[in-house]
Structure formats: structure tokens, C-alpha cells
N, C-alpha and C positions, 0 to 999 in steps of 0.2 A: 110770521115773524116771532122770534123768541123775545120774551120780556127782557129789558135792560141790555139789549144788543143793538148794534148799529146795522140797519138793513141795507144790503148792497144789492141793487138790481143789476144783473148782467144781461146785456142785450146782445143777441146773436142772430145773424141773418143768413150765413152760408156754412157749408160743411167745413171749408178750409179755415174760416175765421173761428169757428167753434173749436177746431183742433188747436189753434193758437191760444184760445181762452181757457181751455179745459183745466190746465194746472192751476191757474188763478182761481177758478171756480172751486176746485178741490181744496185749495188753501183757505179760501173764505169760509167754506163749509166746516173746515176743521178748526177754525179760530173761534174760541169761546166768546170773543168780543163782538163777533159778527154773525149775521144771519144772511142767507143767500136766497134771492128770488131770481127766477130766470124768465125772460121774455124772448120768445122765438118768433121770427118773422122772415120775410123774404123767401129765399130759395128753400129754406127748411120746410115750408108748407106747400111746395110745388111737387106734384106727382111726376112731372116731366124731369125733375132733377132728383128724384129718389126719395122724397118725403123724409129728409134727413132729421126732422124733429124726433123721429123714433130712435135715432142713434143717441140723442141726448138722454132720452128716457132709459135706453138700454144701458147707458153708463151709470145709472143710478140717480140721476137728477130729476127733480120735479120741474115740470114746465108750468109756471104759474099763469102765464098768459100767452096766447097765440094771436098774433096781429097780422092779418092778411094785408099785403100791400103790393104784391107783384101783379101788375096788369098784363094781359096778353098783348103781345106786340114785340117787334124786333127793331126798335128805333129809339132815338133819343127822346122823341115825344112820349113814348110809353114809359121810359125811365123817369121823365120829369113828372108825369101824372102819378106814377107809383110813389114818388117822393112825397107828393102832397097827401096822398091817401095814407102813407105810412105815418106822417106827422100827426094826422088826426087820430089814427088808431093808437099810436104810442102815447099820445097825450092822455087818452082815456085809460090806458093801461097804467101809466105812472100815477095818475090821479087815484086810481083804486088801490094801488099797491103802497103808495105814500112812502117811497124809499128815502133814505138819508143821502145816498150817493148812487148815481148811475155809472156803471163801468162799461166801456165799449172799446172797440179796437179797429184801427185801420182806416180805410179810405173809400168805403162803399156808401151807397145811398142810405142803407139801413142805419148805419152809424150816424150819418149826417142828420137824418130825420130824428133820431134819438137825441142827439146833442142839441139840436134846435128846440125840440120840445122841452127837454129837461131844463135847459138854461132859461127859457122863457117862464118856466114854472118855479124858478128859484131853487132848483135841485142841483147840487154840485155835480159836475161831470168829470169823470176820470177817464183819460184817453191813453191807450197802449199803442205803441208804434207811431206816435207822432214824430214829426221831424224827418222821416224817411223822404227820399226824393227819387222820383222816376220821371225822367225827361220825356219818355215816349208816350205815356197815357195821360194826356193833359188833364182830363177831367178828374182822374184819380188823385193827382197831386193837388188840384184845387180843392177837392173834397177834404183831403187829409189836412191841409193847412187851414181850411175854414173851421174844421173841428177843433184844431189847436186854439184858435181864437175864441171859441165858445167854451173850451174846457177849462176847468179850474185846477186840475191835478194832472200832471204829465208823467207818463212812464215810457220815455224813449228807450229803444232797444240798443243804442250804442252812444258813445260819447259824441260822435259826429252828428247824429240826429239831435242829441241834446243841444249841441251848439247852434244848430239851425233854429231850434225853438227859442233859444236866448236871442238870436238875431231878429226874431219876430216880435221881440219886446216883452216876452214872458218873464216873470220874476223868478229868480233863482230858487227861492224856497218852494216853489210849486213843482220843481223838476226832480225826479228820482230816476236815475239811469238803472233800469232793471235787467237789461238784456232781453232776449226774446223768450217769452214763456212757452212758445211752441217747441223749444228745445228741451224742456224739463222732462217730458216723458221719454225722449230719446236718450238723454243722459242717464236716466234711471232704468233703461232697458224695458220700459213698459209698452211693449208692442209685440205682436205675434212674431214668432221666429220665422226667418226666411224659409226654412224647410217646410214648416207647416202651411205657409201661404202658397208656396209653389205646389205642394201636394194638393191643396184644396182646389186649385184652379188648373190642375193637370199640366203644369209647366215643368220642363226638363231642366234640372239644375246644371246640366252639362252643356246647355245651349245658351248663347247670348240672349239677354233679356233687355228690351227697351220699354220704358214707360213714356207715354205720350200724353201730355196735358197741355192743351193750347186754348187760351181764352181770346175773345175778340179784343182788338185794340179800340178803345172807346172813341178815338178820333177818326177811325176808319171802318165803321160798321159795315159799309157796303162791300168792302173788300174781304170780309172775314171768311167767306166760303172759298174763294180762290187762294187765300193765304193758307187755309187748312189743307187744300188740295196739294199745295207745294210740299207741305210737311209730310202728308201721307204718301205722296209719290216718292219722296226721298227715303222714307222708312221702308217701304215695300221692296226697295231694291236690295235690301240686306236679307240674308238667310238667318233671320233672328225671330225670336218670339216677341210679341208686342202686347202690352197692356195699354188699352186706349180708354181714356176717361173723358166723359162729356164736359163741356165748358160751363162757365157760370152763366148767369142770366142777364148779362149786360147786352146792350144793343149790338147786334151782330151774332149773338150766340145761337139763334135759330138757324142762321146760315151755316154755321159750323156743324151743327147737328144734322142738317139736311145733307151736307157733303159726306159726313160719316155714314149716314143711313143709305145714301145712294150707291155705296160701293159694295161689291161682293168681296168681303174680307176673307182671307184664307184661314185655314184651320190653326195657324200659329198665332192668330190674333184673338185676344179676349177684350170685349167691349163692355164698359160699365157706365151707368148713369152716375153712380157715386160708389165709394167704398168706405167702410168704417175706418176711423182713424188708425186703430191698431193694425188693421190689415194693410192699409196704405203704407204705413211706415215699414212694415215687414217686407213689402214689395220693394220699397226704396233700398232697404238693406240688401236685398237679393239682386237688384238690377245692376246692369253694366253701364247703362247710359240713360239719362232723362232728357227728353226732347220736348220743346214747346216754350211756353212763357209764363209758367206758374211761379208764384212767389215762393213755393216750396223748393224750387230749384236754387233760389237765392238763400233762403233761411235754413231749411232743414237739410238739404242735400250735402252741404259740406261736412256735416256731422256724421254722415255715412261714407265719406270719402268717395262720393258718387260724382262722376263726370257729368256735366250738363251742357247741352246744346241749347242756348238761349236764342230763340227765334224772334226776329222783329224788334220793334222799339218799345214794347210794353214795359220791360224792366230796365230800359236804358238809363244809366246814371245812378242806379241803385248801388249802394255799398255792398260789396260781395267778396267772397273768397276767390282763390285762384283755380277753382275747379270748373270754371265756366268758359265756354267758347261762344261768343256772340256773333250771329250771322243774320243777314236780312231774310225776308221771305222769298228765298230763291232756292229751288229744289236742288240744284247742283251744289251750292254752297252748304246747304243743310246736309246733303249726302257726304260731302268732304269732311265736315266737322264730325259727323257721327263716326265715320271711318277712323278719324284720328283718335276719338275717344275709345274705340274698340281695339285699335292696333298699335298706337304710339305709346311705348313703354315710358318715355320721359314725361308725357302729359299725364298718364295714369299715376305716376309717382308724384307729380305736382299736385294732382287732385287729392291724393292720399295724405299729403303732408301739409296742405294749406290750412291755416287757422280760420275758424269760423268767427267773423267779427261780431256776431250777435250772442256769443257764448259767454255769459257772465256768471252762470250757475245760479239755480234757485230763484228764477224770476218770479214764479207764482207766489212763493213765500214772501219775497220782498214787496210785492204788490199788495198782498193782503195785510202785511204788517203796516204799511203806510196808510192804507185805508182805515185801519183800526185806530191809528194814532193821530192822524191829521185832525186839527181842531176845526170844527164846522162852525163858522161864525160869519159876521159881516165882512171881515177881511178876505175870507176865502171866496165869497161870492162876488166881491167888488173887484173886477178886473181893472188893471191899470197898465199902461205901457211903461216899460223900463228899458231905456236905451242908454243907460249910464255905464253898463259893464263893458 
């Protein structure tokens, strides 16, 4: 910590969430009024998921604490136990770092554990992407909205999300609509060129390219393997190159990995545990279709004019652009939607001209500015319900 600066601890638990946090971390580091500390936990410390903590370091950040919390197991029981382990470890990390504010993002257990620990320790919690809504993954919405009630500073990614936060009784002065910080590097062109990524992975620029990223639906972990099978069956029916990326560590994730690893994938398929952010964005810029249920299909893909086949209920109800076709976990319907994305000129034009609802520009800078200027006092820490608006 630098003397006379406000110390911001950024908590990150997954590769995807780190990608959304990165521009805010850079803005905090570049603000003379702030100093940055980083706590890595969750999937970042899992060899099965690529040990992505090294990506944080490779981007030039110091990782001040590593907190192991991910227990083995492919069930809700393992997730619940991991939450408890995470709370204990993060409490120790926050106690030793003694931050002024803890910044976290989204709707995962790592963020919930951090919010619970920090709030109980009297440390202000700042939350990015609060107020989003996904009707399909029930536990995710519950986690996100629980964090909102523990958070003291809110950075919703859209006006619609901000309105949901207000309806939860949060005071207006706590809310700053920032847009999605995960778009900052896209808008600035800070990612590998499509050509360089295609060349690195021996992909043909003249052939169609599909990106497949599918996570388990947390309310349906036992079905995750067969749901992945339906997607893979649909994808393999096309004469197209495929980049297939492993799922996150939620309940059901091991079943998806087992389904992937049980298959003899053809020479047109490239499989990865994880990809660095700059490389992943370069692939999105090069791709013809994205298939699965990743939030990047909702948040980042519209900024690349990339058509998306959103499979299953995981992202249902989430605010989105017009680049998306939503289908159930049905191989025939997935196949039909992929075909439309590849061959329907009118839908391709719709995807190319649709506005991204999360693009407000400069989210990371807006977030760091608010963190530097907000007054840390009893009023900030004392939450009250405000239903008068």
C-alpha cells in the first residue's frame, strides 16, 4: 500500500470474471489516489481449470493473496462447503491486507464469500454488475442479489440493472451506472488480432469458425453431461472449425468435462481448459458463431457483431442485444440456430447492427473515479432501505 492512498482490494475467482475486472484494476493502479491489492481464489488456483492466476501475473499485476476455497466434487454440497472455506480464507486475507474498500463482480460464490466477509468486518463492499437478472440459473440470481444487499457501492452495467437495484431498496447515491468494464479492452482494441490467433492455433481464415463455451445450469447439475452432448452433437454436424473451452467449476462442470473428454474430436476441433483474455477476444473477433451459455455471448459478443446461439435457460431473462438466438438443450434446435447464424444474411445483418446495451464507454475509469471520491464514513457503512423513490 502506498502512503496517503486509498487501498482497493480486488477479489477475483474465475478467468471470465477477471476479464471483466481487468480494466477497473488498471484504472485503479493508474489513479494516484488509489493503490491496488489483488486476491485470487476459486478457479484461478485450479490446475484442472488452467491455473489462471498466472494470467493475472502475466498481465503485470501482483497477486497479494491466494485463497484456496474450491473443494473437489461436482455437487451443490461441494459448492456450499467451498463457500464456507472461502469465507474463512478471505476473512484472513482481508484482515492482513486491511483494505479501505473491497471491489468484486458478479454472481459467483467467490464474490459472495468476499462480500459476506468484508461486510461483517466493516469494510465497504463495491459491486460491479449488480441488478442483472437471469431467470434460468436460480442460484446465480440469488447470489447476485444477496451481494447487492451486502454491498455499499453499486456499479450496475445498465440503466435497467440500476432500476432493479433501486427496487431492492438501495439508496440512489450509492448507485453509479458504469456500463460493463469488460467492454473497455474491446473498445480500445486491446486484444490479439484475429489473424494472429488463427495462425497460432492453425485455423483457416477461409473456413467457418465456431466458439463453444457451455457451463452447467446450477439448478440442473445432473443433466449437465447430456446437455453438453446435445450441443456437441449439433456442432459436429457442420463442416466447420471449432474452438471448445472447458466450463467453470459449478456443480455439473465435471460432467461436462467428462463428456468432452469421452469424445474422439476431429482435427478441426481445438480444445482448451482456458485461454488468455486477449487471445479469447481475438477468437471472438474471428469467429462466425458462438454457441453455449457463456455470459460473454451476452456482454462481449455484440461488440464484435458476433451471432450467438444461447443454449438452455442459464442466460434466460438477461438484458441483451439482437445478436442472439435462444434455444433449449435440443440438438436439432441448436443445429437449426447455428445454420441460421451461418447462412441467414438478414440475421447476420441484425447481429452486425444491434446496439450493445452494456456499452457506456470507459467503465473502468468511471469505477476507479467513484472509488477514489466516495466518502468512507458511518453513512456509507450503515445500510438502510429506501422505498420512497
